[in-house]
N, CA, C and O atoms as CSV, one atom per row, in Angstrom:
chain,resi,resn,atom,element,x,y,z
A,1,MET,N,N,28.940,41.253,43.591
A,1,MET,CA,C,28.885,39.942,44.418
A,1,MET,C,C,28.583,40.163,45.787
A,1,MET,O,O,28.980,41.217,46.284
A,2,TRP,N,N,27.982,39.394,46.448
A,2,TRP,CA,C,27.738,39.402,47.897
A,2,TRP,C,C,28.634,38.730,48.513
A,2,TRP,O,O,29.188,37.832,47.879
A,3,SER,N,N,29.025,38.979,49.918
A,3,SER,CA,C,29.887,38.207,50.714
A,3,SER,C,C,29.247,37.288,51.258
A,3,SER,O,O,28.045,37.115,51.060
A,4,GLY,N,N,30.030,36.504,52.090
A,4,GLY,CA,C,29.727,35.134,52.678
A,4,GLY,C,C,28.240,35.654,53.876
A,4,GLY,O,O,27.101,35.210,54.017
A,5,GLU,N,N,28.912,36.626,54.448
A,5,GLU,CA,C,28.097,37.236,55.502
A,5,GLU,C,C,26.884,37.718,55.117
A,5,GLU,O,O,25.925,37.310,55.771
A,6,ASP,N,N,26.630,38.635,54.047
A,6,ASP,CA,C,25.477,38.898,53.567
A,6,ASP,C,C,24.593,37.786,53.170
A,6,ASP,O,O,23.459,37.613,53.615
A,7,LEU,N,N,25.174,37.063,52.324
A,7,LEU,CA,C,24.405,35.912,51.688
A,7,LEU,C,C,23.905,34.809,52.978
A,7,LEU,O,O,22.898,34.123,52.804
A,8,SER,N,N,24.623,34.724,54.139
A,8,SER,CA,C,23.834,33.895,55.129
A,8,SER,C,C,22.827,34.543,55.631
A,8,SER,O,O,21.909,33.793,55.963
A,9,SER,N,N,22.581,36.031,55.879
A,9,SER,CA,C,21.706,36.571,56.501
A,9,SER,C,C,20.287,36.417,55.765
A,9,SER,O,O,19.198,36.047,56.204
A,10,GLN,N,N,20.729,36.871,54.370
A,10,GLN,CA,C,19.645,36.810,53.443
A,10,GLN,C,C,19.441,35.126,53.564
A,10,GLN,O,O,18.308,34.943,54.008
A,11,PHE,N,N,19.931,34.206,53.397
A,11,PHE,CA,C,19.529,32.792,53.233
A,11,PHE,C,C,18.713,32.551,54.326
A,11,PHE,O,O,17.654,32.011,54.005
A,12,PHE,N,N,18.864,32.796,55.656
A,12,PHE,CA,C,18.465,32.674,56.687
A,12,PHE,C,C,16.997,32.851,56.624
A,12,PHE,O,O,16.168,31.954,56.777
A,13,SER,N,N,16.705,34.399,56.324
A,13,SER,CA,C,15.366,34.621,56.242
A,13,SER,C,C,14.666,33.939,55.272
A,13,SER,O,O,13.561,33.588,55.685
A,14,VAL,N,N,14.950,33.555,53.897
A,14,VAL,CA,C,14.405,32.808,52.933
A,14,VAL,C,C,14.095,31.251,53.668
A,14,VAL,O,O,13.050,30.602,53.650
A,15,GLU,N,N,15.248,30.968,54.230
A,15,GLU,CA,C,14.701,29.642,54.895
A,15,GLU,C,C,13.531,29.544,56.047
A,15,GLU,O,O,12.536,28.822,55.978
A,16,SER,N,N,13.816,30.281,56.936
A,16,SER,CA,C,12.997,30.655,58.107
A,16,SER,C,C,11.266,30.766,57.550
A,16,SER,O,O,10.292,30.428,58.222
A,17,LEU,N,N,11.241,31.330,56.159
A,17,LEU,CA,C,9.834,31.249,55.722
A,17,LEU,C,C,9.310,29.820,54.944
A,17,LEU,O,O,8.185,29.485,54.571
A,18,ALA,N,N,10.259,29.324,54.890
A,18,ALA,CA,C,9.936,27.656,53.968
A,18,ALA,C,C,9.739,26.911,55.237
A,18,ALA,O,O,8.623,26.628,55.671
A,19,GLY,N,N,10.764,26.627,55.770
A,19,GLY,CA,C,10.696,25.768,57.327
A,19,GLY,C,C,10.324,24.329,57.001
A,19,GLY,O,O,10.126,23.555,57.938
A,20,THR,N,N,10.187,23.804,55.419
A,20,THR,CA,C,9.701,22.811,55.395
A,20,THR,C,C,10.691,21.895,55.044
A,20,THR,O,O,10.272,20.790,54.699
A,21,GLY,N,N,12.264,22.121,55.043
A,21,GLY,CA,C,13.091,20.822,54.761
A,21,GLY,C,C,13.451,20.928,52.934
A,21,GLY,O,O,13.194,21.892,52.213
A,22,VAL,N,N,14.011,19.810,52.583
A,22,VAL,CA,C,14.209,20.361,51.236
A,22,VAL,C,C,12.850,19.642,50.293
A,22,VAL,O,O,12.419,18.518,50.552
A,23,LEU,N,N,12.391,20.362,49.376
A,23,LEU,CA,C,11.216,20.115,48.487
A,23,LEU,C,C,11.608,19.055,47.287
A,23,LEU,O,O,12.703,19.221,46.749
A,24,VAL,N,N,10.954,18.214,46.941
A,24,VAL,CA,C,11.163,17.638,45.678
A,24,VAL,C,C,10.478,18.508,44.480
A,24,VAL,O,O,11.008,18.973,43.471
A,25,SER,N,N,9.469,18.558,44.810
A,25,SER,CA,C,8.875,19.285,43.546
A,25,SER,C,C,7.516,20.251,44.298
A,25,SER,O,O,7.171,20.045,45.461
A,26,LYS,N,N,6.965,21.125,43.559
A,26,LYS,CA,C,5.653,21.709,43.920
A,26,LYS,C,C,4.589,20.873,43.382
A,26,LYS,O,O,4.796,20.180,42.386
A,27,SER,N,N,3.461,20.893,43.977
A,27,SER,CA,C,2.351,20.114,43.544
A,27,SER,C,C,0.904,21.173,43.444
A,27,SER,O,O,0.830,22.108,44.241
A,28,ASP,N,N,-0.085,20.974,42.536
A,28,ASP,CA,C,-0.987,21.931,42.342
A,28,ASP,C,C,-1.935,21.492,43.657
A,28,ASP,O,O,-2.842,22.265,43.966
A,29,GLY,N,N,-1.792,20.583,44.232
A,29,GLY,CA,C,-2.552,20.329,45.511
A,29,GLY,C,C,-1.980,20.931,46.866
A,29,GLY,O,O,-2.114,20.361,47.949
A,30,ASP,N,N,-1.462,21.897,46.727
A,30,ASP,CA,C,-0.808,22.798,48.196
A,30,ASP,C,C,-1.951,23.064,49.099
A,30,ASP,O,O,-3.019,23.526,48.697
A,31,SER,N,N,-1.731,22.800,50.162
A,31,SER,CA,C,-2.826,22.937,51.125
A,31,SER,C,C,-2.771,24.175,51.709
A,31,SER,O,O,-3.541,24.379,52.648
A,32,ARG,N,N,-1.817,25.291,51.260
A,32,ARG,CA,C,-2.049,26.540,51.591
A,32,ARG,C,C,-2.736,27.503,50.839
A,32,ARG,O,O,-3.005,28.660,51.161
A,33,VAL,N,N,-3.093,26.663,49.391
A,33,VAL,CA,C,-3.960,27.613,48.557
A,33,VAL,C,C,-5.410,26.896,49.109
A,33,VAL,O,O,-5.604,25.681,49.059
A,34,THR,N,N,-6.355,27.853,49.627
A,34,THR,CA,C,-7.265,27.534,50.286
A,34,THR,C,C,-8.547,28.265,49.861
A,34,THR,O,O,-9.630,28.142,50.433
A,35,SER,N,N,-8.277,29.112,48.695
A,35,SER,CA,C,-9.380,29.293,47.889
A,35,SER,C,C,-9.327,29.793,46.309
A,35,SER,O,O,-8.206,29.783,45.800
A,36,ARG,N,N,-10.264,30.161,45.617
A,36,ARG,CA,C,-10.226,29.774,44.059
A,36,ARG,C,C,-9.352,31.401,43.992
A,36,ARG,O,O,-8.483,31.333,43.123
A,37,PHE,N,N,-9.383,32.862,44.717
A,37,PHE,CA,C,-8.593,33.775,44.665
A,37,PHE,C,C,-7.528,33.504,44.934
A,37,PHE,O,O,-6.692,34.098,44.254
A,38,ALA,N,N,-7.019,32.601,45.917
A,38,ALA,CA,C,-5.819,32.411,46.178
A,38,ALA,C,C,-5.198,31.546,44.897
A,38,ALA,O,O,-4.334,32.141,44.254
A,39,ALA,N,N,-5.487,30.440,44.539
A,39,ALA,CA,C,-5.494,29.922,43.217
A,39,ALA,C,C,-4.857,30.635,42.278
A,39,ALA,O,O,-3.785,30.342,41.747
A,40,PHE,N,N,-5.668,31.769,42.039
A,40,PHE,CA,C,-5.761,32.646,40.760
A,40,PHE,C,C,-4.503,33.122,41.120
A,40,PHE,O,O,-3.691,32.720,40.287
A,41,CYS,N,N,-3.928,33.852,42.057
A,41,CYS,CA,C,-2.974,34.543,42.496
A,41,CYS,C,C,-2.015,33.697,42.178
A,41,CYS,O,O,-1.271,33.924,41.224
A,42,ARG,N,N,-1.909,32.613,42.933
A,42,ARG,CA,C,-0.498,31.665,42.575
A,42,ARG,C,C,-0.183,31.216,41.146
A,42,ARG,O,O,0.906,30.887,40.675
A,43,ARG,N,N,-1.376,31.279,40.568
A,43,ARG,CA,C,-1.080,30.698,39.103
A,43,ARG,C,C,-0.824,31.579,38.430
A,43,ARG,O,O,-0.106,31.395,37.447
A,44,HIS,N,N,-1.324,32.818,38.733
A,44,HIS,CA,C,-0.528,34.068,37.922
A,44,HIS,C,C,0.795,35.081,38.733
A,44,HIS,O,O,1.048,36.259,38.479
A,45,SER,N,N,1.239,34.508,39.384
A,45,SER,CA,C,2.158,34.770,40.409
A,45,SER,C,C,2.117,36.296,40.899
A,45,SER,O,O,3.092,37.040,40.998
A,46,LEU,N,N,0.821,36.592,41.176
A,46,LEU,CA,C,0.561,37.436,42.067
A,46,LEU,C,C,0.871,37.513,43.425
A,46,LEU,O,O,0.928,38.570,44.053
A,47,ASP,N,N,1.084,36.333,43.911
A,47,ASP,CA,C,1.795,36.274,45.186
A,47,ASP,C,C,3.157,36.717,45.386
A,47,ASP,O,O,3.663,36.970,46.479
A,48,GLU,N,N,3.862,36.813,43.953
A,48,GLU,CA,C,5.285,37.405,43.970
A,48,GLU,C,C,5.242,38.894,43.987
A,48,GLU,O,O,6.278,39.509,44.237
A,49,LEU,N,N,4.406,39.368,43.803
A,49,LEU,CA,C,4.363,41.069,43.745
A,49,LEU,C,C,4.900,41.539,44.967
A,49,LEU,O,O,5.734,42.443,44.911
A,50,PRO,N,N,4.591,41.120,45.953
A,50,PRO,CA,C,5.333,41.818,47.186
A,50,PRO,C,C,6.893,41.658,47.436
A,50,PRO,O,O,7.467,42.072,48.443
A,51,GLN,N,N,7.445,41.053,46.462
A,51,GLN,CA,C,9.097,40.839,46.597
A,51,GLN,C,C,9.554,41.959,45.191
A,51,GLN,O,O,10.680,41.920,44.693
A,52,LEU,N,N,8.598,42.786,44.770
A,52,LEU,CA,C,9.108,43.798,44.199
A,52,LEU,C,C,9.699,44.895,45.214
A,52,LEU,O,O,10.570,45.707,44.902
A,53,TRP,N,N,9.044,44.789,46.575
A,53,TRP,CA,C,9.926,45.464,47.612
A,53,TRP,C,C,11.314,45.331,47.688
A,53,TRP,O,O,12.130,46.251,47.748
A,54,HIS,N,N,11.572,43.903,47.681
A,54,HIS,CA,C,12.789,43.694,48.075
A,54,HIS,C,C,13.753,43.915,46.920
A,54,HIS,O,O,14.960,44.040,47.127
A,55,VAL,N,N,13.183,43.967,45.620
A,55,VAL,CA,C,13.906,44.428,44.328
A,55,VAL,C,C,14.097,45.865,44.542
A,55,VAL,O,O,15.147,46.287,44.057
A,56,ALA,N,N,13.380,46.710,45.124
A,56,ALA,CA,C,13.596,48.289,45.174
A,56,ALA,C,C,14.521,48.393,46.299
A,56,ALA,O,O,15.478,49.167,46.320
A,57,LYS,N,N,14.203,47.590,47.226
A,57,LYS,CA,C,15.633,47.938,48.239
A,57,LYS,C,C,16.984,47.312,47.868
A,57,LYS,O,O,17.973,47.478,48.582
A,58,GLY,N,N,17.005,46.700,46.912
A,58,GLY,CA,C,18.341,46.296,46.454
A,58,GLY,C,C,18.805,44.648,47.104
A,58,GLY,O,O,19.950,44.198,47.047
A,59,GLU,N,N,17.700,43.987,47.662
A,59,GLU,CA,C,18.081,43.004,48.383
A,59,GLU,C,C,17.620,41.755,47.245
A,59,GLU,O,O,18.091,40.630,47.409
A,60,MET,N,N,16.923,41.956,46.395
A,60,MET,CA,C,16.834,41.267,45.229
A,60,MET,C,C,16.859,41.827,43.891
A,60,MET,O,O,16.774,43.042,43.712
A,61,SER,N,N,16.962,41.061,43.025
A,61,SER,CA,C,17.401,41.745,41.654
A,61,SER,C,C,15.962,41.519,40.965
A,61,SER,O,O,15.091,40.890,41.565
A,62,LEU,N,N,15.737,42.085,39.613
A,62,LEU,CA,C,14.742,41.700,39.116
A,62,LEU,C,C,14.720,40.210,38.241
A,62,LEU,O,O,13.809,39.397,38.084
A,63,VAL,N,N,15.937,40.225,37.818
A,63,VAL,CA,C,16.087,38.569,37.227
A,63,VAL,C,C,17.467,38.035,37.755
A,63,VAL,O,O,18.509,38.691,37.764
A,64,GLY,N,N,17.331,36.877,38.148
A,64,GLY,CA,C,18.705,36.175,38.890
A,64,GLY,C,C,17.877,34.599,39.158
A,64,GLY,O,O,16.841,34.242,38.596
A,65,PRO,N,N,18.568,33.919,40.041
A,65,PRO,CA,C,18.460,32.706,40.229
A,65,PRO,C,C,17.329,32.828,41.471
A,65,PRO,O,O,17.361,33.744,42.294
A,66,ARG,N,N,16.349,31.780,41.470
A,66,ARG,CA,C,15.294,32.174,42.727
A,66,ARG,C,C,15.905,31.737,43.880
A,66,ARG,O,O,16.787,30.879,43.920
A,67,PRO,N,N,15.397,32.376,44.897
A,67,PRO,CA,C,16.181,32.189,46.241
A,67,PRO,C,C,15.775,30.750,46.646
A,67,PRO,O,O,14.718,30.270,46.236
A,68,LEU,N,N,16.691,30.004,47.522
A,68,LEU,CA,C,16.579,28.658,47.495
A,68,LEU,C,C,17.143,28.750,49.346
A,68,LEU,O,O,17.725,29.579,50.046
A,69,THR,N,N,16.550,27.356,49.535
A,69,THR,CA,C,16.779,27.329,51.192
A,69,THR,C,C,17.827,26.490,51.220
A,69,THR,O,O,18.082,25.767,50.256
A,70,ALA,N,N,18.641,26.497,52.473
A,70,ALA,CA,C,19.978,25.915,52.483
A,70,ALA,C,C,19.855,24.509,52.372
A,70,ALA,O,O,20.900,23.930,52.074
A,71,PRO,N,N,18.386,23.492,52.609
A,71,PRO,CA,C,18.421,22.344,52.467
A,71,PRO,C,C,18.314,21.750,51.162
A,71,PRO,O,O,18.619,20.618,50.786
A,72,GLU,N,N,17.712,22.953,50.400
A,72,GLU,CA,C,17.693,22.578,48.827
A,72,GLU,C,C,19.035,22.987,47.929
A,72,GLU,O,O,19.281,22.441,46.853
A,73,LEU,N,N,19.657,23.761,48.373
A,73,LEU,CA,C,21.359,24.073,48.035
A,73,LEU,C,C,22.106,22.805,48.245
A,73,LEU,O,O,22.565,22.110,47.339
A,74,GLN,N,N,22.193,22.549,49.614
A,74,GLN,CA,C,22.950,21.205,50.142
A,74,GLN,C,C,22.534,20.135,49.226
A,74,GLN,O,O,23.424,19.465,48.704
A,75,CYS,N,N,21.154,19.851,48.927
A,75,CYS,CA,C,20.575,18.349,48.579
A,75,CYS,C,C,20.791,18.400,47.184
A,75,CYS,O,O,21.305,17.415,46.653
A,76,TRP,N,N,20.458,19.471,46.439
A,76,TRP,CA,C,20.513,19.646,44.863
A,76,TRP,C,C,21.449,20.214,44.236
A,76,TRP,O,O,21.539,19.934,43.041
A,77,TYR,N,N,22.314,21.060,44.752
A,77,TYR,CA,C,23.168,21.996,44.441
A,77,TYR,C,C,24.475,21.494,44.743
A,77,TYR,O,O,25.157,21.458,43.719
A,78,GLY,N,N,25.014,21.138,45.648
A,78,GLY,CA,C,25.913,20.741,46.163
A,78,GLY,C,C,27.098,22.039,45.740
A,78,GLY,O,O,26.860,23.245,45.669
A,79,PRO,N,N,28.388,21.345,45.503
A,79,PRO,CA,C,29.289,22.665,45.102
A,79,PRO,C,C,29.211,23.491,44.025
A,79,PRO,O,O,30.195,24.141,43.673
A,80,ALA,N,N,27.882,23.566,43.300
A,80,ALA,CA,C,27.605,24.773,42.586
A,80,ALA,C,C,26.897,25.845,43.101
A,80,ALA,O,O,26.778,26.935,42.541
A,81,ALA,N,N,26.289,25.438,44.483
A,81,ALA,CA,C,25.777,26.422,45.300
A,81,ALA,C,C,26.398,27.664,45.443
A,81,ALA,O,O,25.797,28.733,45.544
A,82,ARG,N,N,28.030,27.456,45.452
A,82,ARG,CA,C,28.528,28.996,45.589
A,82,ARG,C,C,28.228,29.693,44.153
A,82,ARG,O,O,27.887,30.859,43.951
A,83,GLU,N,N,28.413,28.825,43.366
A,83,GLU,CA,C,28.286,29.831,41.994
A,83,GLU,C,C,26.728,30.676,41.843
A,83,GLU,O,O,26.591,31.829,41.432
A,84,ILE,N,N,25.847,29.926,42.209
A,84,ILE,CA,C,24.628,30.398,42.212
A,84,ILE,C,C,24.403,31.280,43.284
A,84,ILE,O,O,23.483,32.078,43.107
A,85,LEU,N,N,25.023,31.339,44.369
A,85,LEU,CA,C,24.728,32.534,45.226
A,85,LEU,C,C,25.808,33.657,44.674
A,85,LEU,O,O,25.953,34.729,45.261
A,86,ALA,N,N,26.318,33.415,43.857
A,86,ALA,CA,C,27.268,34.684,43.759
A,86,ALA,C,C,26.067,35.785,43.147
A,86,ALA,O,O,26.233,36.962,43.467
A,87,LEU,N,N,25.141,35.527,42.478
A,87,LEU,CA,C,24.260,36.361,42.062
A,87,LEU,C,C,23.233,36.716,42.881
A,87,LEU,O,O,22.787,35.695,43.405
A,88,ARG,N,N,22.697,37.616,43.206
A,88,ARG,CA,C,21.409,38.282,44.108
A,88,ARG,C,C,20.356,37.461,43.499
A,88,ARG,O,O,20.398,37.250,42.287
A,89,PRO,N,N,19.259,36.897,44.348
A,89,PRO,CA,C,18.197,36.201,43.999
A,89,PRO,C,C,17.598,37.191,43.037
A,89,PRO,O,O,17.929,38.362,42.852
A,90,GLY,N,N,16.444,36.331,42.337
A,90,GLY,CA,C,15.583,37.493,41.501
A,90,GLY,C,C,14.294,36.942,41.414
A,90,GLY,O,O,13.908,35.780,41.545
A,91,LEU,N,N,13.634,38.104,41.143
A,91,LEU,CA,C,12.015,37.545,40.748
A,91,LEU,C,C,11.602,36.975,39.798
A,91,LEU,O,O,10.539,36.354,39.798
A,92,THR,N,N,12.502,37.105,38.654
A,92,THR,CA,C,12.230,35.957,37.762
A,92,THR,C,C,13.838,35.528,37.168
A,92,THR,O,O,14.902,36.139,37.275
A,93,GLY,N,N,13.594,34.556,36.679
A,93,GLY,CA,C,14.861,33.874,35.678
A,93,GLY,C,C,14.570,32.842,34.789
A,93,GLY,O,O,13.415,32.597,34.438
A,94,LEU,N,N,15.693,32.126,34.343
A,94,LEU,CA,C,15.465,30.971,33.326
A,94,LEU,C,C,14.610,30.316,33.672
A,94,LEU,O,O,13.681,30.085,32.897
A,95,TRP,N,N,14.634,29.710,35.160
A,95,TRP,CA,C,13.521,28.528,35.363
A,95,TRP,C,C,12.300,28.820,35.177
A,95,TRP,O,O,11.462,28.115,34.614
A,96,GLN,N,N,12.101,30.233,35.803
A,96,GLN,CA,C,10.536,30.523,35.690
A,96,GLN,C,C,10.045,30.572,34.133
A,96,GLN,O,O,8.997,30.040,33.767
A,97,VAL,N,N,10.992,31.323,33.202
A,97,VAL,CA,C,10.459,30.977,31.752
A,97,VAL,C,C,10.400,29.890,31.199
A,97,VAL,O,O,9.450,29.501,30.520
A,98,ARG,N,N,11.784,29.061,31.515
A,98,ARG,CA,C,11.672,27.621,30.766
A,98,ARG,C,C,10.917,26.412,31.125
A,98,ARG,O,O,11.096,25.290,30.652
A,99,GLY,N,N,10.038,26.767,32.030
A,99,GLY,CA,C,8.975,25.422,32.768
A,99,GLY,C,C,8.742,25.556,34.059
A,99,GLY,O,O,7.852,24.801,34.450
A,100,ARG,N,N,9.260,26.313,34.961
A,100,ARG,CA,C,8.800,26.313,36.233
A,100,ARG,C,C,8.501,25.018,36.955
A,100,ARG,O,O,9.405,24.238,37.254
A,101,SER,N,N,7.485,24.839,37.176
A,101,SER,CA,C,6.854,23.893,38.205
A,101,SER,C,C,7.062,22.411,37.316
A,101,SER,O,O,7.257,21.346,37.903
A,102,ARG,N,N,6.996,22.508,35.984
A,102,ARG,CA,C,7.524,21.204,35.222
A,102,ARG,C,C,8.622,20.477,35.174
A,102,ARG,O,O,8.727,19.369,34.648
A,103,LEU,N,N,9.780,21.328,35.936
A,103,LEU,CA,C,11.322,20.956,35.887
A,103,LEU,C,C,11.620,20.156,37.211
A,103,LEU,O,O,10.912,20.261,38.213
A,104,THR,N,N,12.556,19.475,37.140
A,104,THR,CA,C,13.052,18.927,38.036
A,104,THR,C,C,14.276,19.701,38.612
A,104,THR,O,O,14.906,20.461,37.877
A,105,TYR,N,N,14.644,19.507,39.999
A,105,TYR,CA,C,15.912,20.321,40.362
A,105,TYR,C,C,17.101,20.304,39.446
A,105,TYR,O,O,17.727,21.325,39.161
A,106,PRO,N,N,17.401,19.054,38.976
A,106,PRO,CA,C,18.592,19.080,38.082
A,106,PRO,C,C,18.468,19.929,36.847
A,106,PRO,O,O,19.404,20.535,36.325
A,107,GLN,N,N,17.402,19.916,36.491
A,107,GLN,CA,C,16.966,21.017,35.240
A,107,GLN,C,C,17.075,22.108,35.805
A,107,GLN,O,O,17.765,22.860,35.118
A,108,ARG,N,N,16.513,22.852,37.301
A,108,ARG,CA,C,16.496,24.140,37.592
A,108,ARG,C,C,17.674,24.351,37.758
A,108,ARG,O,O,18.062,25.453,37.368
A,109,LYS,N,N,18.708,23.413,38.385
A,109,LYS,CA,C,20.074,23.547,38.533
A,109,LYS,C,C,20.774,23.967,37.426
A,109,LYS,O,O,21.396,25.019,37.579
A,110,ARG,N,N,20.854,23.326,36.144
A,110,ARG,CA,C,21.406,23.734,34.834
A,110,ARG,C,C,20.896,24.954,34.578
A,110,ARG,O,O,21.751,25.840,34.565
A,111,LEU,N,N,19.666,25.336,34.348
A,111,LEU,CA,C,19.260,26.625,34.046
A,111,LEU,C,C,19.898,27.869,34.887
A,111,LEU,O,O,20.312,28.895,34.347
A,112,ASP,N,N,19.916,27.612,36.354
A,112,ASP,CA,C,20.379,28.746,37.237
A,112,ASP,C,C,21.999,28.802,37.112
A,112,ASP,O,O,22.538,29.906,37.194
A,113,ILE,N,N,22.689,27.780,36.940
A,113,ILE,CA,C,24.376,27.757,36.317
A,113,ILE,C,C,24.206,28.642,35.089
A,113,ILE,O,O,24.625,29.799,35.044
A,114,PHE,N,N,23.474,27.943,33.956
A,114,PHE,CA,C,23.690,29.040,32.812
A,114,PHE,C,C,23.309,30.399,33.013
A,114,PHE,O,O,23.996,31.250,32.447
A,115,LEU,N,N,22.347,30.763,33.709
A,115,LEU,CA,C,22.123,32.414,33.963
A,115,LEU,C,C,23.273,32.895,34.526
A,115,LEU,O,O,23.879,33.897,34.147
A,116,THR,N,N,23.621,32.051,35.590
A,116,THR,CA,C,25.113,32.864,36.414
A,116,THR,C,C,26.177,32.903,35.294
A,116,THR,O,O,26.867,33.923,35.294
A,117,ARG,N,N,26.406,32.105,34.465
A,117,ARG,CA,C,27.695,32.111,33.427
A,117,ARG,C,C,27.365,32.864,32.607
A,117,ARG,O,O,28.281,33.618,32.278
A,118,HIS,N,N,26.242,33.054,31.989
A,118,HIS,CA,C,25.932,33.865,30.814
A,118,HIS,C,C,24.942,35.366,31.051
A,118,HIS,O,O,24.343,35.986,30.173
A,119,ALA,N,N,25.001,35.622,32.270
A,119,ALA,CA,C,24.250,37.114,32.818
A,119,ALA,C,C,24.668,38.217,32.017
A,119,ALA,O,O,25.741,38.787,32.216
A,120,THR,N,N,23.838,38.554,31.086
A,120,THR,CA,C,23.987,39.693,30.384
A,120,THR,C,C,22.903,40.425,30.078
A,120,THR,O,O,21.888,39.766,29.853
A,121,ALA,N,N,22.797,41.864,29.985
A,121,ALA,CA,C,21.641,42.697,29.724
A,121,ALA,C,C,20.732,42.069,28.798
A,121,ALA,O,O,19.529,41.981,29.043
A,122,GLY,N,N,21.382,41.530,27.502
A,122,GLY,CA,C,20.192,41.032,26.608
A,122,GLY,C,C,19.644,39.670,27.072
A,122,GLY,O,O,18.553,39.310,26.628
A,123,LEU,N,N,20.314,38.891,27.926
A,123,LEU,CA,C,19.594,37.825,28.134
A,123,LEU,C,C,18.542,38.111,29.642
A,123,LEU,O,O,17.537,37.505,30.014
A,124,TYR,N,N,19.169,39.112,30.169
A,124,TYR,CA,C,17.748,39.473,31.304
A,124,TYR,C,C,16.802,40.324,30.387
A,124,TYR,O,O,15.762,40.520,31.015
A,125,PHE,N,N,16.758,40.883,29.197
A,125,PHE,CA,C,16.045,41.391,29.101
A,125,PHE,C,C,14.889,40.614,28.020
A,125,PHE,O,O,13.770,40.972,27.653
A,126,ARG,N,N,15.574,39.606,27.760
A,126,ARG,CA,C,14.714,38.389,26.867
A,126,ARG,C,C,14.234,37.570,28.128
A,126,ARG,O,O,13.270,36.903,27.751
A,127,ILE,N,N,14.504,37.320,29.533
A,127,ILE,CA,C,14.028,36.738,30.524
A,127,ILE,C,C,12.711,37.824,30.846
A,127,ILE,O,O,11.604,37.300,30.966
A,128,VAL,N,N,12.807,39.162,30.972
A,128,VAL,CA,C,11.774,39.513,31.532
A,128,VAL,C,C,10.598,39.922,30.429
A,128,VAL,O,O,9.440,40.199,30.744
A,129,LEU,N,N,11.108,39.907,29.113
A,129,LEU,CA,C,9.935,39.744,28.031
A,129,LEU,C,C,9.238,38.302,28.145
A,129,LEU,O,O,8.013,38.240,28.046
A,130,SER,N,N,9.788,37.467,28.295
A,130,SER,CA,C,9.218,36.074,28.454
A,130,SER,C,C,8.319,35.841,29.581
A,130,SER,O,O,7.328,35.111,29.551
A,131,THR,N,N,8.812,36.635,30.751
A,131,THR,CA,C,7.860,36.290,32.075
A,131,THR,C,C,6.740,36.860,31.610
A,131,THR,O,O,5.712,36.292,31.979
A,132,ILE,N,N,6.589,37.883,30.855
A,132,ILE,CA,C,5.094,38.662,31.023
A,132,ILE,C,C,3.961,37.430,30.658
A,132,ILE,O,O,3.098,36.982,31.413
A,133,PRO,N,N,4.241,37.055,29.315
A,133,PRO,CA,C,2.913,36.064,29.252
A,133,PRO,C,C,2.823,34.545,30.126
A,133,PRO,O,O,1.886,33.750,30.193
A,134,LYS,N,N,4.053,34.504,30.689
A,134,LYS,CA,C,4.226,33.296,31.561
A,134,LYS,C,C,3.008,33.776,32.929
A,134,LYS,O,O,2.054,33.126,33.357
A,135,VAL,N,N,3.444,34.951,33.285
A,135,VAL,CA,C,2.463,35.848,34.384
A,135,VAL,C,C,0.666,35.634,34.055
A,135,VAL,O,O,-0.339,35.135,34.563
A,136,LEU,N,N,1.193,36.529,32.633
A,136,LEU,CA,C,-0.349,36.683,31.997
A,136,LEU,C,C,-1.174,35.346,32.185
A,136,LEU,O,O,-2.081,35.211,33.006
A,137,PHE,N,N,-0.743,34.413,31.335
A,137,PHE,CA,C,-1.422,33.032,31.258
A,137,PHE,C,C,-1.323,31.954,32.105
A,137,PHE,O,O,-1.894,30.908,31.795
A,138,GLY,N,N,-0.520,32.060,33.400
A,138,GLY,CA,C,-0.117,31.178,34.402
A,138,GLY,C,C,0.443,29.915,33.693
A,138,GLY,O,O,0.376,28.792,34.194
A,139,ASP,N,N,0.995,30.187,32.499
A,139,ASP,CA,C,2.029,29.088,32.237
A,139,ASP,C,C,3.127,27.978,33.174
A,139,ASP,O,O,4.099,28.426,33.783
A,140,ASP,N,N,2.815,26.680,33.158
A,140,ASP,CA,C,3.616,26.065,33.948
A,140,ASP,C,C,3.548,26.181,35.783
A,140,ASP,O,O,4.182,25.495,36.584
A,141,ALA,N,N,2.749,27.072,36.015
A,141,ALA,CA,C,2.550,27.471,37.465
A,141,ALA,C,C,1.240,26.352,38.204
A,141,ALA,O,O,0.271,25.923,37.579
A,142,TYR,N,N,1.499,26.123,39.385
A,142,TYR,CA,C,0.338,25.475,40.378
A,142,TYR,C,C,-0.310,26.665,41.072
A,142,TYR,O,O,-1.221,26.488,41.881
């Protein structure tokens, strides 16, 4: 488990990158995606590959809840935020393999809480295996 101090420093770096406040949902019309190559990278999650460096450094895990900004946690997670933050953020998780961009924040929250409460090697292994076709085929991604 991370201490509150460690979490706040990790939390700040995630929020400073987002800088957009609370998101309701992702859209396929993101103005930051400016070319077909960028759209391909985003659809197949290739834009996530640099996060492997954070996994290697031990700042993230391969499987866990996705990093969230402070406004997202406050608006959508409320008291459950502490439970979600007990795990290191992950490169993939239940949210990514169970619907990703199609899901609402309440659905994402339920999946994050389930992952937190049922974190086992077997579940993590199934999530990693389920991630592979999602990345290859770009399912549920914008």
